[in-house]
Backbone bond lengths (Angstrom), bond angles and torsions (degrees), N, CA, C in turn:
res aa  C-N    CA-C-N  psi(-1)  N-CA   C-N-CA  omega(-1)  CA-C   N-CA-C  phi
1 M - - - 1.448 - - 1.520 109.14 -
2 P 1.314 116.42 139.01 1.448 119.24 179.17 1.525 111.12 -69.39
3 G 1.315 115.05 151.00 1.456 120.72 -179.66 1.514 112.16 -89.32
4 R 1.293 115.11 -156.17 1.457 121.95 -177.04 1.526 110.59 -70.69
5 L 1.317 115.94 133.81 1.459 121.86 178.64 1.527 109.74 -87.04
6 P 1.341 118.76 151.61 1.473 121.20 179.70 1.528 111.48 -59.05
7 R 1.328 115.90 146.72 1.462 121.47 -171.94 1.523 113.32 -116.71
8 L 1.335 114.26 152.85 1.456 122.51 163.47 1.524 105.40 -85.91
9 T 1.316 117.30 132.41 1.459 118.57 -175.66 1.524 113.41 -125.12
10 R 1.303 118.76 -24.93 1.458 120.72 -174.52 1.527 111.65 -97.48
11 R 1.318 115.75 146.44 1.460 121.16 -177.86 1.519 111.27 -56.76
12 G 1.321 117.33 -39.51 1.460 121.33 -179.64 1.519 112.74 -60.81
13 E 1.327 116.62 -35.75 1.466 120.44 177.86 1.529 110.62 -66.19
14 F 1.331 116.83 -42.68 1.454 120.87 177.63 1.531 110.77 -63.03
15 L 1.338 116.79 -43.07 1.465 120.64 -179.17 1.525 111.66 -66.18
16 K 1.324 117.52 -36.31 1.463 121.44 178.13 1.524 110.42 -63.75
17 V 1.310 117.36 -44.64 1.465 120.92 178.88 1.532 109.76 -65.19
18 A 1.321 117.60 -40.30 1.466 121.24 -179.22 1.522 112.18 -65.56
19 S 1.325 117.09 -38.51 1.464 119.42 -175.19 1.526 113.14 -82.42
20 R 1.326 117.67 -34.54 1.467 120.59 -174.37 1.521 113.95 -106.96
21 G 1.321 117.71 -14.10 1.458 120.74 -171.36 1.514 114.36 -85.90
22 R 1.321 114.16 171.79 1.460 122.86 174.93 1.522 107.78 -85.50
23 K 1.336 116.17 149.74 1.454 120.23 -177.87 1.525 110.23 -123.42
24 A 1.309 116.09 142.26 1.459 122.58 176.58 1.523 107.91 -141.17
25 A 1.332 116.85 125.70 1.460 121.44 -178.82 1.521 110.14 -109.42
26 R 1.310 115.32 140.35 1.455 123.95 176.05 1.529 106.93 -135.60
27 P 1.344 118.04 167.28 1.472 118.97 -177.64 1.530 114.10 -57.64
28 A 1.336 118.27 -33.08 1.465 120.03 -175.17 1.519 113.88 -99.73
29 L 1.337 118.45 -12.65 1.460 119.09 -175.58 1.518 111.50 -162.34
30 V 1.314 114.04 163.75 1.466 122.18 169.95 1.519 106.32 -119.96
31 L 1.325 115.84 133.30 1.462 121.40 179.29 1.515 109.03 -111.90
32 Q 1.312 116.00 133.24 1.462 122.39 170.85 1.517 106.40 -117.86
33 A 1.338 116.85 128.09 1.461 121.36 -174.81 1.515 109.84 -130.64
34 L 1.333 115.81 130.71 1.454 122.14 178.86 1.522 108.92 -128.41
35 P 1.357 117.50 118.19 1.463 118.52 177.06 1.528 110.60 -68.31
36 Q 1.322 115.83 136.68 1.463 122.71 177.26 1.523 107.60 -125.23
37 P 1.337 118.73 109.65 1.457 119.88 -176.24 1.527 113.61 -58.56
38 E 1.311 117.86 -35.90 1.458 120.49 179.11 1.519 108.66 -102.62
39 G 1.312 115.56 137.31 1.456 119.45 176.78 1.511 112.91 101.47
40 G 1.315 114.59 173.85 1.454 121.18 -178.32 1.514 111.78 -100.42
41 L 1.296 115.44 -157.43 1.454 122.57 179.28 1.528 109.62 -79.77
42 R 1.346 116.19 134.36 1.463 121.68 172.55 1.520 107.80 -131.40
43 L 1.322 116.27 140.42 1.462 121.92 -176.62 1.509 111.35 -120.57
44 G 1.332 115.70 147.74 1.452 122.51 172.40 1.520 108.69 -133.53
45 F 1.315 117.13 146.26 1.456 122.29 -178.05 1.517 108.53 -129.61
46 T 1.330 116.51 138.74 1.447 119.49 178.81 1.521 110.34 -148.01
47 A 1.328 114.82 150.89 1.462 122.48 175.62 1.524 106.65 -144.54
48 T 1.321 116.61 124.50 1.459 120.27 -177.90 1.529 110.68 -84.33
49 K 1.306 115.95 172.70 1.458 120.74 179.93 1.521 112.21 -68.78
50 K 1.334 117.92 -13.44 1.462 120.94 175.31 1.526 110.99 -63.19
51 I 1.332 116.83 -24.99 1.463 121.95 -178.04 1.527 110.36 -68.57
52 G 1.313 117.07 -34.71 1.460 120.47 -178.75 1.511 110.69 144.37
53 N 1.330 115.10 -157.03 1.459 119.48 -178.52 1.533 110.13 -75.44
54 A 1.321 116.48 -177.78 1.463 121.18 -175.31 1.526 111.56 -61.15
55 V 1.307 117.71 -35.39 1.456 121.22 179.75 1.528 110.21 -63.57
56 A 1.323 117.19 -46.15 1.470 121.57 -179.96 1.532 111.30 -66.18
57 R 1.326 116.70 -40.60 1.476 119.72 179.34 1.519 110.98 -65.71
58 N 1.324 117.25 -43.37 1.462 120.12 179.80 1.523 111.51 -66.08
59 R 1.318 117.38 -38.49 1.463 120.46 177.29 1.528 110.35 -62.63
60 A 1.321 116.96 -44.13 1.466 120.99 179.61 1.529 110.55 -61.87
61 K 1.327 117.42 -43.62 1.465 120.13 179.86 1.522 111.84 -67.47
62 R 1.338 117.96 -38.39 1.464 120.63 176.50 1.526 110.91 -60.94
63 R 1.334 116.55 -42.40 1.462 120.07 179.13 1.526 110.99 -65.58
64 L 1.339 117.73 -39.80 1.464 120.34 177.89 1.524 111.00 -65.85
65 R 1.331 117.36 -41.36 1.471 120.23 179.22 1.524 111.23 -61.72
66 E 1.326 116.86 -43.39 1.461 119.83 -179.39 1.525 111.06 -68.65
67 A 1.318 117.70 -40.17 1.467 120.70 177.55 1.529 110.33 -62.14
68 A 1.319 117.49 -42.04 1.466 121.05 178.36 1.519 110.79 -66.27
69 R 1.316 117.39 -40.07 1.468 121.00 179.47 1.524 110.62 -62.45
70 L 1.319 116.82 -44.32 1.460 120.18 -179.38 1.523 112.26 -70.83
71 T 1.329 117.37 -37.21 1.460 121.29 -176.46 1.522 112.35 -79.68
72 L 1.322 116.99 -40.47 1.465 121.06 -172.84 1.515 114.11 -107.98
73 G 1.312 118.63 -10.65 1.451 121.87 -171.31 1.507 115.89 -68.37
74 E 1.325 118.40 -38.84 1.467 121.26 -176.44 1.526 111.91 -66.76
75 A 1.323 116.84 -46.90 1.473 121.96 -178.57 1.524 108.24 -138.09
76 P 1.340 117.91 77.20 1.470 119.30 -176.67 1.523 111.53 -66.31
77 P 1.332 117.60 134.72 1.463 120.38 177.53 1.525 110.11 -70.75
78 A 1.313 116.83 125.32 1.468 120.70 -177.59 1.519 110.45 -76.55
79 G 1.316 115.19 147.82 1.449 120.75 172.51 1.512 115.64 82.81
80 W 1.335 118.51 34.25 1.465 121.31 178.82 1.518 110.49 -135.55
81 D 1.335 115.33 140.74 1.462 122.76 166.14 1.522 105.96 -107.70
82 L 1.331 117.11 122.85 1.457 122.16 -177.63 1.519 109.70 -121.23
83 V 1.333 116.46 136.43 1.459 122.08 173.63 1.520 107.03 -120.47
84 L 1.335 116.06 125.24 1.454 122.13 176.91 1.520 108.21 -106.12
85 I 1.327 115.65 122.29 1.459 121.71 -177.81 1.520 108.13 -109.88
86 A 1.330 116.23 125.53 1.459 121.47 -179.47 1.526 110.33 -72.59
87 R 1.321 114.86 147.98 1.463 122.25 173.31 1.526 107.74 -118.54
88 D 1.338 116.06 176.08 1.469 120.25 -178.60 1.519 112.43 -54.11
89 A 1.332 117.90 -37.81 1.461 121.63 -174.92 1.526 113.58 -80.19
90 T 1.314 119.13 -8.89 1.468 121.24 -173.86 1.522 112.15 -59.39
91 G 1.302 118.01 -43.29 1.455 120.93 -175.61 1.513 114.51 -73.10
92 T 1.333 117.54 -21.55 1.460 119.89 -174.31 1.523 113.46 -117.98
93 R 1.301 118.76 -7.91 1.476 121.06 -177.36 1.521 109.93 -65.66
94 E 1.327 115.68 144.01 1.455 120.14 178.17 1.524 108.95 -59.38
95 W 1.344 116.01 142.12 1.463 121.58 -173.29 1.534 113.21 -57.40
96 P 1.335 120.17 -48.37 1.468 118.54 179.59 1.541 112.78 -61.69
97 K 1.332 116.37 -34.50 1.469 119.47 178.19 1.527 110.82 -69.91
98 L 1.330 117.08 -36.94 1.463 120.31 177.22 1.528 110.69 -63.21
99 L 1.341 116.51 -43.86 1.468 119.81 177.06 1.521 110.84 -63.33
100 G 1.324 117.53 -39.33 1.456 121.47 177.30 1.521 111.76 -64.41
101 D 1.335 116.81 -39.44 1.464 120.50 176.97 1.527 110.68 -61.00
102 L 1.327 116.35 -42.96 1.462 120.06 -179.72 1.526 110.54 -64.85
103 R 1.335 117.30 -46.74 1.473 119.87 179.61 1.524 111.33 -61.72
104 G 1.323 117.06 -41.72 1.462 120.93 179.00 1.523 112.26 -64.18
105 A 1.329 116.83 -40.63 1.464 120.48 178.69 1.528 110.75 -66.44
106 L 1.334 116.99 -39.55 1.465 120.59 177.92 1.529 110.33 -62.67
107 R 1.335 117.12 -44.16 1.468 120.34 177.72 1.519 111.31 -62.11
108 Q 1.340 117.01 -44.16 1.459 121.19 -178.83 1.526 111.24 -62.83
109 A 1.318 117.50 -36.19 1.464 121.57 -179.36 1.526 112.35 -81.71
110 G 1.328 117.58 -7.65 1.461 120.67 178.38 1.504 115.06 85.05
111 V 1.324 117.10 18.94 1.463 121.13 178.76 1.532 107.94 -85.67
112 P 1.335 118.45 122.42 1.466 119.54 -179.04 1.525 110.96 -72.92
113 I 1.328 116.00 126.93 1.464 120.13 176.99 1.516 108.21 -125.45
114 E 1.319 113.85 144.32 1.468 120.66 177.78 1.513 108.31 -88.30
115 P 1.332 118.19 137.36 1.469 118.90 174.39 1.522 109.20 -67.95
116 P 1.333 118.02 152.46 1.456 120.03 179.55 1.529 110.49 -59.79
117 A 1.317 115.41 142.12 1.469 120.79 -178.97 1.524 109.63 -70.52
118 E 1.318 115.55 140.09 1.460 121.29 177.17 1.528 108.63 -76.01
119 P 1.326 117.58 136.69 1.455 118.58 177.79 1.535 110.27 -67.71
120 A 1.312 115.31 145.21 1.461 120.72 -179.59 1.531 110.20 -72.15
121 P 1.341 117.23 138.63 1.473 118.69 -178.95 1.502 112.63 -71.97
């Protein structure tokens, strides 16, 4: 299983992706994607107070982190800064639908993703 993916940590990095990046909205999340010619994939996660209390926000971010790890971890697309923003449905959406929302948002934003490898017979 892939480990932790590199993160966006500073407010300025999040603001740069928000102002210059492509946006894709789905029922469970909003994706902001900014191509970066130099460097690899970096991820940022956020949940506003509209989502609920700290428990609800942390749950939503944990689910987004795991979805990103499973979707992007095996073959991360190089040269992208991605910000995943939680929505009200993030904490309660069915897991396969949440993964589908993430894949659909990545496709809409133009981020190349590899399909999961088929297990060998």
